[in-house]
BAFI-3210 file (N, C-alpha, C; in Angstrom, 3 decimals, decimal comma, padded with zeros to 6 digits):
// residues 315
n [1|2|3|4|5|6|7|8|9|10|11|12|13|14|15|16|17|18|19|20|21|22|23|24|25|26|27|28|29|30|31|32|33|34|35|36|37|38|39|40|41|42|43|44|45|46|47|48|49|50|51|52|53|54|55|56|57|58|59|60|61|62|63|64|65|66|67|68|69|70|71|72|73|74|75|76|77|78|79|80|81|82|83|84|85|86|87|88|89|90|91|92|93|94|95|96|97|98|99|100|101|102|103|104|105|106|107|108|109|110|111|112|113|114|115|116|117|118|119|120|121|122|123|124|125|126|127|128|129|130|131|132|133|134|135|136|137|138|139|140|141|142|143|144|145|146|147|148|149|150|151|152|153|154|155|156|157|158|159|160|161|162|163|164|165|166|167|168|169|170|171|172|173|174|175|176|177|178|179|180|181|182|183|184|185|186|187|188|189|190|191|192|193|194|195|196|197|198|199|200|201|202|203|204|205|206|207|208|209|210|211|212|213|214|215|216|217|218|219|220|221|222|223|224|225|226|227|228|229|230|231|232|233|234|235|236|237|238|239|240|241|242|243|244|245|246|247|248|249|250|251|252|253|254|255|256|257|258|259|260|261|262|263|264|265|266|267|268|269|270|271|272|273|274|275|276|277|278|279|280|281|282|283|284|285|286|287|288|289|290|291|292|293|294|295|296|297|298|299|300|301|302|303|304|305|306|307|308|309|310|311|312|313|314|315]
n.u [001,035|001,858|003,950|002,299|001,134|003,643|004,479|002,621|002,234|004,717|004,118|002,687|004,235|005,796|007,980|006,239|007,518|008,483|008,842|011,553|012,117|009,648|007,343|006,353|003,458|001,389|-001,262|-001,986|-001,368|-002,934|-004,844|-007,484|-009,190|-009,596|-006,902|-004,920|-005,395|-005,267|-002,664|-001,423|-001,837|-000,054|002,401|002,691|004,499|003,478|001,109|-000,967|-003,113|-005,437|-008,022|-008,673|-011,456|-013,887|-017,394|-018,143|-017,347|-014,524|-011,495|-008,242|-005,477|-002,689|-000,203|-000,073|001,067|004,432|005,866|009,180|010,875|013,082|014,996|014,625|013,834|011,297|009,157|007,140|005,420|005,195|003,295|000,936|000,116|-001,153|-002,805|-004,444|-006,623|-009,389|-009,626|-007,439|-006,069|-003,791|-000,954|-000,256|001,896|005,668|006,278|008,369|008,488|010,380|012,948|013,755|014,910|013,580|010,912|010,549|010,320|008,196|006,392|004,346|001,591|002,053|002,369|000,217|-001,286|-000,336|-001,830|-004,136|-007,779|-009,615|-011,086|-012,654|-011,764|-010,177|-006,661|-003,980|-001,344|002,141|004,701|008,090|011,164|013,681|013,593|014,632|017,612|018,444|020,013|019,046|016,029|014,712|014,288|012,961|010,829|009,925|009,633|007,219|005,238|005,708|004,284|004,429|003,703|006,333|006,741|009,309|010,956|012,768|015,707|017,916|020,993|023,091|021,409|019,705|021,740|022,293|019,707|019,526|021,238|020,037|017,583|018,691|020,421|018,468|017,028|018,720|019,015|016,255|016,632|018,069|020,979|023,892|025,628|027,763|028,630|028,417|030,350|032,200|031,380|031,464|033,841|037,209|039,982|041,036|039,781|036,937|034,513|033,808|032,693|030,935|027,545|025,330|026,011|026,500|024,077|023,045|024,000|022,359|022,297|023,362|021,934|019,637|020,466|020,203|017,550|016,555|017,362|015,531|013,177|011,103|012,122|009,877|008,095|008,753|008,035|009,585|009,417|010,214|011,226|012,191|011,326|008,296|008,088|008,191|006,209|003,875|001,640|001,798|003,385|001,966|000,093|001,201|001,717|-000,483|-001,148|000,722|-000,036|-002,806|-005,106|-008,309|-008,504|-008,610|-007,559|-006,887|-005,210|-006,702|-006,092|-003,847|-002,227|-000,123|001,456|002,636|003,531|004,617|006,286|005,854|004,157|000,738|-002,235|-005,188|-008,491|-012,087|-012,668|-010,757|-007,934|-004,662|-001,046|001,919|003,780|005,745|008,435|008,888|010,354|012,224|015,352|018,619|021,556|024,012|026,658|029,988|031,039|032,673|033,046|030,294|030,509|032,242|031,047|028,859|030,631|031,641|029,022|029,013|029,637|028,673|025,999|025,240|025,631|022,752|021,265|022,014|020,932|018,318|017,309|016,626|016,868|017,734|017,674|019,354|022,553]
n.v [-001,183|001,136|001,667|002,118|004,115|006,137|005,578|006,960|009,566|010,626|010,193|012,400|014,408|014,696|016,381|018,185|018,049|020,130|021,522|023,301|024,818|026,313|024,204|023,771|023,905|022,824|022,940|025,461|027,099|029,119|030,845|032,049|035,337|035,840|033,897|035,058|038,011|037,058|036,358|039,140|040,251|038,453|039,180|042,011|044,690|047,019|047,829|048,823|047,713|048,098|046,902|046,938|047,245|047,045|048,438|046,560|043,905|043,776|043,233|044,929|042,483|040,837|039,737|036,837|035,871|036,811|038,397|038,497|039,396|039,255|042,326|043,848|042,010|041,334|041,729|043,732|043,355|040,793|041,081|042,266|040,903|038,676|039,842|040,208|037,729|037,340|036,436|037,415|040,004|043,049|044,986|047,962|049,817|049,170|048,073|047,496|046,832|044,865|045,165|048,089|049,664|052,028|051,493|049,097|049,390|050,128|048,105|045,293|046,281|049,027|047,475|045,730|048,381|049,185|047,368|046,203|046,393|043,272|040,443|037,409|034,922|035,968|036,096|038,004|039,999|040,898|043,387|043,214|043,938|044,024|042,460|039,563|040,140|041,529|040,060|039,913|039,765|037,616|035,732|037,351|037,384|034,955|034,539|035,819|034,645|031,461|030,000|031,319|031,724|031,815|034,044|034,516|035,543|035,340|036,355|036,212|036,490|038,526|039,738|041,076|042,164|044,189|045,775|046,805|048,508|050,272|051,269|053,038|054,621|055,813|057,495|059,109|060,604|061,805|063,347|065,474|064,714|064,089|060,646|057,957|055,806|052,493|051,003|051,565|051,368|048,448|047,701|047,517|048,391|047,380|044,761|042,416|044,175|042,779|043,706|045,510|046,419|045,494|043,180|041,961|041,367|039,759|037,307|034,862|032,532|032,626|034,270|032,869|030,667|031,307|032,259|029,894|028,627|029,109|028,496|026,007|024,162|024,052|025,580|028,454|029,423|029,587|031,817|032,061|034,503|035,437|033,699|034,541|036,949|036,740|034,638|035,172|033,525|030,673|030,542|032,239|030,496|028,440|029,805|030,181|027,776|027,053|028,975|027,987|028,353|028,967|028,239|030,689|032,647|033,608|032,549|034,715|036,805|038,159|040,066|040,943|043,274|045,579|048,242|048,828|046,778|044,411|042,473|043,060|043,470|042,232|043,259|042,248|043,637|045,858|047,316|047,187|048,215|047,859|050,582|053,569|053,172|050,596|048,244|049,545|049,905|048,268|049,377|049,784|047,493|046,142|043,745|041,795|042,282|041,878|039,077|038,229|038,921|037,064|034,810|034,904|034,222|032,108|029,561|030,419|030,470|027,635|026,830|027,589|026,490|023,585|023,738|024,725|022,933|022,757|023,819|027,090|029,003|030,420|032,635]
n.w [000,067|000,712|-001,129|-002,990|-003,045|-002,432|-005,166|-006,943|-005,671|-006,981|-009,206|-009,700|-009,302|-010,991|-013,646|-016,529|-020,225|-021,618|-025,059|-026,377|-028,325|-030,391|-032,380|-036,185|-037,582|-039,865|-039,918|-038,799|-040,800|-042,225|-040,448|-038,518|-037,873|-035,101|-034,043|-034,959|-033,666|-031,324|-031,244|-031,573|-029,077|-027,510|-028,052|-028,745|-028,743|-027,340|-024,867|-025,240|-026,949|-029,539|-031,326|-034,826|-036,862|-039,046|-039,809|-041,740|-041,252|-041,908|-041,061|-039,608|-040,144|-038,907|-041,341|-043,471|-045,283|-046,755|-048,927|-049,518|-050,951|-054,309|-054,286|-057,059|-058,156|-059,008|-057,702|-057,135|-059,663|-058,936|-056,336|-057,935|-059,295|-058,112|-056,491|-058,364|-057,265|-055,122|-052,755|-051,573|-050,067|-049,932|-048,852|-050,045|-049,933|-049,475|-046,417|-044,674|-041,525|-039,918|-041,012|-040,517|-037,702|-036,793|-037,456|-036,421|-033,752|-033,052|-032,381|-032,975|-033,133|-034,424|-036,952|-037,654|-037,862|-040,464|-042,605|-044,799|-045,047|-044,317|-044,681|-043,279|-044,698|-046,369|-047,472|-046,056|-047,644|-047,764|-048,857|-048,638|-050,642|-049,400|-047,273|-047,645|-047,673|-045,134|-042,366|-040,083|-040,126|-040,410|-038,174|-036,649|-037,734|-037,467|-034,914|-034,557|-036,051|-036,996|-038,647|-040,703|-044,431|-046,833|-049,606|-052,513|-055,094|-057,916|-059,858|-062,646|-061,324|-062,271|-064,310|-062,176|-060,967|-062,538|-062,872|-060,764|-060,595|-062,395|-061,287|-059,452|-060,598|-062,383|-060,132|-059,328|-061,322|-061,581|-059,751|-060,940|-060,284|-060,647|-061,286|-061,147|-063,668|-064,544|-064,793|-062,773|-060,522|-061,143|-061,567|-059,792|-059,174|-061,462|-061,279|-060,700|-058,837|-056,037|-053,520|-054,181|-053,505|-054,676|-056,217|-054,042|-053,122|-054,990|-054,280|-053,926|-052,392|-049,619|-048,233|-048,276|-046,893|-044,124|-043,896|-044,121|-041,683|-039,937|-040,755|-042,978|-045,672|-047,579|-046,735|-047,958|-050,947|-054,139|-056,699|-060,060|-061,540|-064,437|-065,730|-064,961|-066,170|-069,092|-069,291|-067,096|-066,299|-065,770|-063,722|-061,693|-061,238|-060,072|-057,349|-056,261|-055,973|-053,560|-051,893|-051,515|-052,661|-054,208|-057,878|-059,204|-060,721|-064,380|-067,722|-069,569|-067,596|-068,242|-070,585|-073,674|-073,690|-076,307|-076,883|-074,332|-073,860|-072,374|-070,309|-069,179|-066,982|-067,107|-065,625|-065,038|-066,989|-067,240|-067,705|-067,126|-066,293|-064,906|-063,207|-065,047|-064,382|-063,691|-066,375|-067,587|-069,832|-069,448|-068,803|-071,444|-071,427|-071,160|-073,090|-072,277|-069,945|-068,892|-068,884|-067,420|-064,793|-065,013|-064,718|-062,241|-060,512|-060,912|-059,083|-056,658|-057,482|-058,269|-055,673|-054,901|-055,923|-055,155|-052,360|-052,261|-054,013|-056,820|-059,982|-062,000|-065,107|-065,742|-066,715]
ca.u [-000,387|002,612|004,541|001,294|000,893|004,842|004,300|000,961|002,722|005,930|003,960|002,013|004,997|006,864|007,595|006,465|008,842|008,142|009,662|012,566|011,418|007,967|007,349|005,992|002,077|001,247|-002,858|-002,199|-001,316|-004,727|-005,268|-008,456|-008,853|-009,196|-005,949|-004,340|-005,166|-004,188|-001,218|-000,845|-001,558|000,704|003,903|002,405|005,588|003,321|-000,051|-002,190|-003,429|-006,645|-008,636|-009,295|-012,473|-014,783|-018,701|-018,781|-017,167|-013,581|-010,357|-006,996|-004,672|-001,501|-000,355|-000,277|001,889|004,940|007,012|010,370|012,139|014,353|014,936|014,381|013,398|009,646|008,188|005,761|005,045|003,824|001,772|-000,242|-000,605|-001,808|-003,961|-005,735|-007,307|-010,301|-009,093|-005,781|-005,874|-002,595|-000,486|-000,184|003,408|006,648|006,399|009,995|008,893|011,324|014,454|013,921|014,649|012,653|009,469|010,572|010,495|006,621|005,654|003,382|-000,094|001,947|002,694|-000,736|-001,801|-000,370|-001,989|-005,551|-008,670|-009,663|-012,246|-011,989|-011,592|-009,034|-005,021|-003,145|-000,339|002,966|005,794|008,959|011,942|014,635|013,580|015,186|018,848|018,718|020,423|018,285|014,592|013,909|014,320|011,984|009,417|009,811|009,111|005,928|004,438|006,565|003,847|004,412|004,190|006,660|007,650|010,459|011,065|014,521|015,779|019,318|021,801|023,398|020,441|019,155|022,830|021,727|018,062|019,632|021,854|019,438|017,160|019,255|020,378|017,445|016,709|019,425|018,446|015,346|016,829|019,034|022,094|024,951|025,913|028,974|028,570|028,070|031,674|032,804|030,664|031,673|035,700|037,940|041,879|041,281|038,745|035,546|034,421|032,823|032,370|029,512|026,201|024,623|026,591|026,184|022,213|022,727|024,494|021,208|022,767|024,250|020,653|018,953|020,616|019,767|015,720|016,166|017,298|014,235|011,659|011,259|011,817|008,462|007,223|009,488|008,278|010,668|009,135|011,054|011,192|012,422|009,779|007,268|008,247|008,117|004,801|003,287|000,373|002,006|003,955|000,779|-000,721|002,055|001,964|-002,266|-001,405|001,339|-000,935|-004,138|-006,040|-008,995|-008,004|-009,475|-006,674|-006,312|-004,243|-007,422|-006,092|-002,937|-002,228|001,555|001,524|003,635|004,375|005,773|007,204|005,636|002,638|000,012|-002,985|-006,673|-009,349|-013,201|-012,585|-010,286|-006,665|-003,684|000,264|002,852|004,476|006,678|009,683|009,348|010,905|013,530|016,410|019,808|023,052|024,903|027,590|031,165|030,747|033,934|032,846|029,545|030,834|032,921|030,371|028,620|031,541|031,401|028,185|028,750|029,748|027,135|024,315|025,325|025,525|021,984|020,493|022,045|020,937|017,093|016,790|016,024|017,777|016,911|017,953|021,007|023,926]
ca.v [-000,289|002,198|001,509|002,498|005,634|006,902|005,766|007,970|011,048|010,509|010,401|013,826|016,011|014,809|017,423|018,103|017,752|021,192|021,670|024,386|025,822|025,958|023,056|024,191|023,385|023,027|023,224|026,654|028,019|029,377|031,262|032,944|036,489|035,211|033,743|036,499|038,921|036,618|036,488|040,124|040,665|037,869|039,676|043,096|045,650|047,751|047,423|049,608|047,335|048,034|046,375|047,863|046,656|047,840|047,998|045,691|042,819|043,438|043,755|044,988|041,783|040,456|039,022|035,323|035,384|037,859|038,641|038,643|039,564|039,944|043,483|043,980|040,737|041,286|041,641|044,269|042,382|039,585|041,334|042,888|040,056|037,779|040,911|039,666|037,124|038,192|036,194|038,375|041,354|043,274|046,217|048,680|050,047|048,631|048,479|047,868|046,499|044,042|045,720|048,835|049,714|053,070|050,902|047,934|049,556|050,730|047,409|045,145|047,454|049,439|047,147|046,026|049,154|049,499|046,442|046,127|045,642|042,179|039,318|036,365|034,088|036,284|036,057|039,399|039,778|042,404|042,641|044,315|042,937|044,421|041,356|038,818|039,819|041,634|039,313|039,758|039,667|035,959|035,497|038,680|037,015|033,665|035,365|036,944|033,466|030,484|029,073|031,773|031,104|033,039|034,329|034,987|035,856|035,562|036,803|035,593|037,208|039,373|040,669|041,709|043,351|045,607|046,269|047,236|049,813|051,112|051,743|053,959|055,635|056,756|057,769|060,143|061,755|062,453|064,663|065,967|064,781|062,709|059,519|057,248|054,830|050,995|050,484|052,280|049,960|046,747|047,203|048,220|048,341|046,015|043,629|042,899|045,157|041,855|044,404|046,250|045,739|045,138|041,976|041,059|040,954|038,790|036,405|034,692|030,607|033,024|034,849|031,591|029,948|032,310|031,624|028,082|028,207|029,506|028,180|024,796|024,797|023,768|027,161|029,293|029,346|030,492|032,379|032,156|035,521|035,568|033,320|035,567|038,591|036,066|033,964|035,150|032,592|029,673|030,926|032,627|029,334|027,686|030,414|029,631|026,052|027,022|029,832|026,951|029,202|028,388|028,515|032,052|033,617|032,400|033,267|035,908|038,137|038,984|040,104|041,675|044,901|045,417|049,368|048,691|045,414|043,457|041,645|044,155|042,919|042,894|042,862|042,680|044,433|046,678|046,957|048,226|048,337|048,415|052,021|053,317|052,770|049,282|047,255|050,192|049,433|048,610|049,939|049,035|046,901|045,850|041,783|040,803|042,938|040,717|037,673|038,158|039,047|035,634|033,863|035,167|034,060|030,261|029,118|030,878|029,945|026,360|025,999|027,876|025,023|022,718|024,551|024,484|021,518|022,736|024,808|027,976|028,854|031,560|032,279]
ca.w [000,098|000,593|-002,130|-004,390|-002,573|-003,333|-007,117|-007,368|-005,518|-008,135|-010,913|-009,727|-008,982|-012,429|-014,600|-017,725|-020,294|-023,171|-026,181|-026,369|-029,830|-031,389|-033,747|-037,075|-037,314|-041,082|-039,856|-038,584|-042,145|-042,593|-038,628|-038,246|-037,516|-033,451|-033,723|-035,160|-032,364|-029,621|-031,644|-031,806|-027,685|-026,933|-029,137|-029,383|-027,697|-026,634|-023,963|-025,671|-028,206|-030,161|-032,644|-035,862|-037,016|-039,489|-039,288|-042,570|-040,609|-042,079|-039,956|-039,856|-038,957|-038,840|-042,676|-043,078|-045,995|-046,636|-050,323|-048,585|-051,964|-053,923|-054,605|-058,452|-058,843|-059,519|-056,496|-057,694|-060,310|-058,342|-056,230|-058,591|-060,417|-056,868|-056,198|-058,968|-057,037|-054,430|-051,439|-051,433|-049,570|-050,248|-048,572|-051,166|-049,813|-048,792|-044,640|-043,998|-040,277|-039,553|-041,146|-040,524|-036,391|-036,023|-037,139|-035,878|-032,421|-032,973|-032,255|-033,642|-033,321|-035,623|-038,080|-037,935|-038,584|-042,071|-043,187|-045,090|-043,685|-045,024|-044,452|-042,288|-045,897|-047,098|-046,621|-046,090|-047,858|-047,487|-049,643|-048,869|-050,959|-048,352|-045,654|-047,501|-047,550|-043,966|-041,408|-038,790|-040,701|-040,674|-036,826|-036,027|-038,791|-036,792|-033,233|-034,871|-036,712|-037,427|-039,457|-041,718|-045,687|-047,295|-050,935|-052,803|-056,458|-058,325|-061,743|-063,358|-060,551|-063,310|-064,875|-061,186|-060,456|-063,776|-062,647|-059,237|-061,026|-063,310|-060,406|-058,578|-061,664|-062,776|-058,885|-059,444|-062,940|-061,470|-059,269|-061,685|-059,697|-061,314|-061,059|-061,796|-064,452|-063,999|-064,964|-061,860|-059,416|-061,642|-061,554|-058,993|-059,012|-062,899|-061,126|-060,488|-057,386|-055,180|-052,667|-054,711|-052,847|-055,878|-056,266|-052,797|-053,300|-055,835|-054,241|-053,001|-051,283|-048,168|-047,873|-048,260|-045,529|-043,168|-043,793|-043,993|-040,274|-038,915|-041,747|-043,765|-047,448|-047,887|-046,083|-048,726|-052,435|-055,178|-058,091|-060,982|-062,259|-065,428|-066,432|-065,044|-067,058|-070,303|-069,457|-066,739|-066,281|-065,143|-061,885|-060,710|-060,759|-058,754|-056,271|-055,954|-055,285|-052,853|-050,746|-050,891|-052,843|-055,324|-059,238|-059,787|-061,825|-065,857|-068,754|-069,863|-066,765|-068,982|-072,037|-073,452|-074,137|-077,178|-076,392|-073,041|-073,906|-071,162|-070,026|-068,120|-066,352|-067,323|-064,304|-064,912|-068,089|-066,830|-068,430|-066,283|-066,577|-063,819|-063,226|-065,932|-063,981|-064,215|-067,164|-068,216|-070,296|-069,111|-069,416|-072,305|-070,471|-072,555|-073,023|-071,453|-068,222|-068,666|-068,946|-065,951|-063,497|-064,711|-064,555|-061,168|-059,906|-061,461|-057,890|-056,007|-058,268|-058,089|-054,051|-054,541|-056,751|-054,179|-051,293|-052,534|-054,651|-058,122|-060,836|-063,025|-066,358|-065,552|-067,108]
c.u [001,038|003,364|003,707|001,720|002,429|005,181|003,505|001,620|004,044|005,436|003,040|002,404|005,848|006,367|007,309|007,586|007,756|009,109|010,716|012,510|010,360|008,140|006,113|004,834|001,299|-000,386|-003,108|-001,684|-002,158|-004,932|-006,334|-008,063|-008,737|-007,705|-005,130|-004,415|-004,980|-002,510|-000,544|-001,040|-000,387|002,173|003,634|003,600|005,277|001,460|-001,244|-002,844|-005,327|-006,912|-008,954|-009,994|-013,310|-016,348|-018,807|-018,327|-015,460|-012,642|-009,417|-006,444|-003,525|-001,057|000,122|000,582|002,877|005,984|008,585|011,577|012,058|014,327|015,232|014,542|011,916|009,064|007,265|004,908|003,954|003,045|001,145|-001,035|-001,623|-002,619|-005,343|-006,766|-007,908|-009,926|-007,654|-006,279|-004,018|-001,989|-000,113|001,237|004,082|006,298|007,384|009,967|009,779|012,991|014,667|013,657|013,766|010,999|009,471|010,604|008,852|006,246|004,494|002,342|000,484|002,329|001,562|-001,588|-001,548|-000,922|-003,444|-006,118|-009,064|-010,805|-011,541|-011,390|-010,422|-007,541|-004,077|-001,647|000,787|004,240|007,126|010,042|013,444|014,820|014,587|017,105|019,418|018,724|019,400|016,333|014,348|013,743|013,080|010,412|008,855|008,955|007,580|004,799|005,504|005,919|003,649|004,648|005,151|006,798|008,522|010,874|012,322|014,460|017,432|020,101|022,441|022,791|019,916|020,160|022,589|020,900|018,644|020,538|021,406|018,729|017,471|019,874|019,350|016,708|017,251|019,693|017,248|015,280|017,785|020,578|022,835|025,261|026,826|028,026|028,439|029,926|032,536|032,935|031,289|033,467|036,365|039,468|041,908|040,581|037,571|035,532|033,534|032,291|031,243|028,479|025,487|024,574|026,009|024,946|022,149|023,134|023,535|021,244|022,902|022,729|019,913|019,320|020,249|018,516|015,529|016,482|016,409|012,808|012,422|011,184|010,507|007,511|008,001|008,917|009,275|009,981|010,152|010,523|011,294|011,211|008,201|006,818|007,869|006,522|004,564|001,905|001,018|002,705|003,180|000,053|-000,130|001,780|000,167|-002,524|-000,687|000,581|-002,633|-004,991|-006,785|-008,381|-008,626|-008,265|-006,179|-005,448|-005,195|-006,672|-004,533|-002,864|-000,584|000,953|002,743|004,636|005,247|006,899|007,336|004,291|001,992|-001,424|-004,428|-007,944|-010,636|-013,345|-011,480|-008,852|-005,851|-002,095|001,238|003,331|005,055|007,989|009,832|009,630|011,941|014,948|017,335|020,664|023,637|026,425|029,102|030,785|031,231|033,267|031,574|029,506|032,083|032,110|029,407|028,995|031,555|030,349|028,186|028,521|028,624|025,705|024,503|025,170|023,811|021,172|020,620|021,034|018,786|016,306|016,328|017,054|016,761|017,849|018,585|022,006|024,822]
c.v [001,460|002,672|002,531|003,912|006,532|006,917|007,105|009,615|011,749|010,799|011,690|014,590|015,699|015,541|017,553|018,392|019,017|021,433|022,786|025,265|025,267|024,949|023,843|023,320|023,721|023,461|024,700|027,325|029,115|029,669|032,071|034,244|036,437|034,752|034,735|037,936|038,131|036,787|037,796|040,377|039,637|038,477|040,650|043,991|046,489|046,888|048,120|049,206|047,470|047,733|046,951|046,979|047,359|047,667|046,977|044,116|042,541|043,837|043,645|043,624|041,397|039,979|037,641|035,000|037,039|037,563|039,307|039,413|039,427|041,142|043,498|042,855|040,536|041,431|042,724|044,149|041,391|039,464|041,830|041,722|038,940|038,681|040,594|038,774|037,254|037,839|036,795|039,762|041,886|044,985|046,636|049,021|049,044|048,856|048,327|047,670|046,073|044,150|047,002|049,289|050,435|052,251|049,775|048,072|050,184|049,483|046,733|045,651|048,517|048,747|046,537|046,811|049,747|048,302|046,979|045,929|044,268|041,299|038,319|035,130|034,705|036,066|037,856|039,231|041,016|042,040|043,802|043,761|043,244|043,306|040,329|038,811|040,696|040,360|039,035|039,639|038,229|035,219|036,493|037,463|035,872|033,682|035,870|035,706|032,521|029,715|029,872|031,529|032,365|032,973|034,976|034,573|036,444|035,765|036,104|037,066|038,480|040,332|041,955|043,134|044,759|046,269|047,149|048,777|050,889|051,889|052,948|054,954|056,763|057,832|058,980|061,089|062,268|063,689|065,562|066,120|063,846|061,937|058,491|056,095|053,147|050,714|050,595|051,855|049,122|046,654|048,256|047,480|047,027|045,453|043,312|043,457|043,913|042,581|045,152|045,903|045,502|043,665|041,117|040,543|039,892|037,334|035,044|032,849|031,648|033,652|033,361|030,503|030,447|032,272|030,544|028,019|028,093|028,673|027,163|025,267|024,672|025,094|028,475|028,848|030,301|030,665|032,568|033,436|035,969|034,918|033,904|036,688|037,631|035,254|033,879|033,968|031,056|029,489|031,596|031,464|028,565|028,414|030,027|028,556|026,155|028,220|028,747|027,800|028,514|029,188|029,471|032,971|032,858|033,138|034,704|037,332|038,878|038,955|040,883|042,779|045,453|047,132|049,640|047,166|044,297|043,300|042,337|042,874|043,130|041,830|043,133|043,762|045,547|046,457|047,773|047,449|048,263|049,620|051,926|053,464|051,577|048,851|048,478|049,477|049,318|049,050|049,070|048,374|046,451|044,133|041,149|041,138|041,573|039,913|037,712|038,401|037,851|034,797|034,038|034,467|032,772|029,564|028,843|030,684|028,326|025,850|026,608|026,847|023,989|022,456|024,529|023,300|021,484|023,748|025,537|028,587|030,844|031,262|032,108]
c.w [-000,368|-000,631|-003,449|-004,317|-003,007|-005,055|-007,383|-007,330|-006,413|-009,161|-011,071|-010,005|-010,090|-013,399|-015,497|-018,885|-021,626|-024,119|-026,533|-027,437|-030,098|-032,284|-034,656|-037,197|-038,853|-041,144|-039,356|-039,811|-042,118|-041,367|-038,980|-038,085|-035,681|-033,277|-033,719|-033,986|-031,007|-029,907|-031,413|-029,876|-027,085|-027,213|-029,134|-028,611|-027,290|-026,025|-024,217|-026,833|-028,743|-031,629|-033,887|-036,716|-037,580|-039,698|-040,563|-042,300|-040,992|-041,149|-040,367|-039,672|-039,721|-040,468|-042,112|-044,476|-046,361|-047,978|-049,816|-049,678|-053,398|-054,496|-055,993|-059,152|-059,181|-058,791|-056,712|-058,368|-059,761|-057,680|-056,632|-058,994|-059,061|-056,294|-056,994|-058,743|-055,558|-053,089|-051,272|-050,928|-049,198|-049,567|-049,664|-051,266|-049,916|-047,383|-044,100|-042,158|-039,803|-040,134|-040,671|-038,867|-036,122|-036,236|-036,799|-034,254|-032,196|-032,492|-033,169|-033,973|-034,380|-036,966|-038,375|-038,759|-040,025|-042,694|-043,483|-044,828|-044,892|-043,928|-043,676|-043,886|-046,430|-046,467|-046,952|-046,094|-047,486|-048,465|-049,359|-049,125|-049,865|-047,099|-046,320|-047,747|-046,283|-042,997|-040,354|-039,060|-040,159|-039,232|-036,434|-036,497|-038,285|-035,716|-033,762|-035,197|-037,290|-038,182|-041,096|-043,760|-046,483|-049,031|-051,432|-054,275|-056,812|-059,403|-061,229|-062,509|-061,711|-063,678|-063,511|-060,991|-061,505|-063,328|-061,468|-059,392|-061,436|-062,270|-059,857|-059,457|-061,976|-061,586|-059,136|-060,243|-062,799|-060,791|-059,671|-060,668|-060,308|-060,897|-062,068|-062,688|-063,797|-063,773|-063,553|-060,819|-059,792|-061,360|-060,314|-059,240|-060,857|-062,412|-060,904|-059,013|-056,402|-054,090|-053,187|-054,100|-053,477|-056,494|-055,144|-052,573|-053,582|-055,215|-053,097|-052,101|-049,648|-047,839|-047,571|-047,021|-044,230|-042,843|-043,212|-042,099|-038,918|-039,769|-042,939|-044,941|-048,003|-047,589|-047,325|-050,323|-053,204|-056,363|-058,980|-062,109|-063,499|-066,170|-066,229|-065,839|-068,541|-070,508|-067,596|-065,622|-065,321|-063,764|-061,156|-060,145|-059,627|-057,322|-055,502|-055,264|-054,247|-051,436|-050,336|-051,245|-053,953|-056,623|-059,580|-060,738|-063,242|-066,663|-069,042|-069,264|-067,029|-070,481|-072,299|-074,358|-075,102|-077,136|-075,021|-073,152|-073,050|-070,713|-068,741|-068,072|-066,554|-066,103|-064,146|-065,737|-068,032|-067,262|-067,320|-066,183|-065,299|-064,392|-064,260|-065,588|-063,557|-065,786|-067,885|-068,693|-069,720|-069,537|-070,039|-071,294|-071,560|-072,139|-071,931|-069,676|-067,774|-068,206|-067,693|-064,778|-063,827|-064,420|-063,134|-059,989|-060,151|-060,320|-056,798|-056,316|-057,822|-056,533|-054,072|-054,986|-055,984|-052,871|-051,363|-053,535|-055,940|-058,793|-061,506|-063,890|-066,363|-066,131|-065,874]
res [m|a|a|f|l|l|g|a|v|l|l|f|v|q|p|q|i|v|p|s|r|p|a|i|n|s|n|a|e|t|s|s|q|s|v|q|r|e|l|l|k|k|t|s|q|k|n|d|f|k|e|n|v|h|s|n|g|s|c|q|q|l|p|q|t|i|i|i|g|v|r|k|g|g|t|r|a|l|l|e|m|l|s|l|h|p|d|i|a|a|a|e|s|e|v|h|f|f|d|w|e|d|h|y|r|n|g|l|q|w|y|v|n|q|m|p|f|s|y|p|h|q|i|t|v|e|k|t|p|a|y|f|t|s|p|k|v|p|e|r|v|y|n|m|n|q|s|m|r|l|l|l|i|l|r|d|p|s|e|r|v|l|s|d|y|t|q|v|f|y|n|h|m|q|k|h|k|p|y|p|s|i|e|q|f|l|i|k|n|g|e|l|n|v|d|y|k|a|i|n|r|s|l|y|y|i|h|m|q|n|w|l|k|y|f|p|l|d|h|i|h|i|v|d|g|d|k|l|i|k|d|p|f|p|e|i|e|k|v|e|r|f|l|k|l|s|p|q|i|n|a|s|n|f|y|f|n|k|t|k|g|f|y|c|l|r|d|s|g|r|e|r|c|l|h|e|s|k|g|r|a|h|p|q|v|d|a|r|l|l|e|k|l|q|e|y|f|h|e|p|n|k|k|f|f|e|l|v|g|r|t|f|d|w|h]
***
């Protein structure tokens, strides 16, 4: 009898084993608004949380999907195309919550205030291309929601470098400020300048390794940005499947604009194209210099292909 009582006491006081890191629950990928609100209350950096609920039943909520990059990879085109789906509610501007300290210190209440009003059946999406290359962002996103579905759109690294330069060049031109030629950035002491930020942003495998520390590969869908430009519909179909959306976007939503030289969108009879800043012509680069740039990315690209288990048609 005494032995029985002793065993019962030991069973009662036995400590519970608690996992040191939260496990990823695939069933929680499409969270309801109530779950989102509870998450917001628990992780908010401010105590004055107030729900932003509209009288029509819509509500501002944390995003369930984030387009994390890459800069000049086609993130705006991807967001606009995805917004054709009625179950998507997209933030209009780049939020920069996780990578800008001034924004991050404002807490999740500020973050959710930047989101669009959405209905319970909709997925809220925000896009900030700088997230992919910012070392501190993956952990911060994970701490907010370890079940986050991430979209990453990539282009040929060499082409992305040229697009990166082109954007900054035109920004300076619009302000009537001089800007050096691309050769002055790409060449240093007669060699390829590997310290050029635009080149570092194209070393995809380095940044991907950081994300894979926190999120499994099946939570990160990689969109082929080069294929999205040439034939957008098949790539968007893959995104719909990844986000478990009903197939609502079809080939008739896209038409090729010969004047602009790229695909535009057609939605309920209305036609619209991306801003004129998109699709700008790249600067002319010496063929030998371009070849040197492509050769530099050969090994990094190979490492990236091995990391993600697929290849891309890059030089």
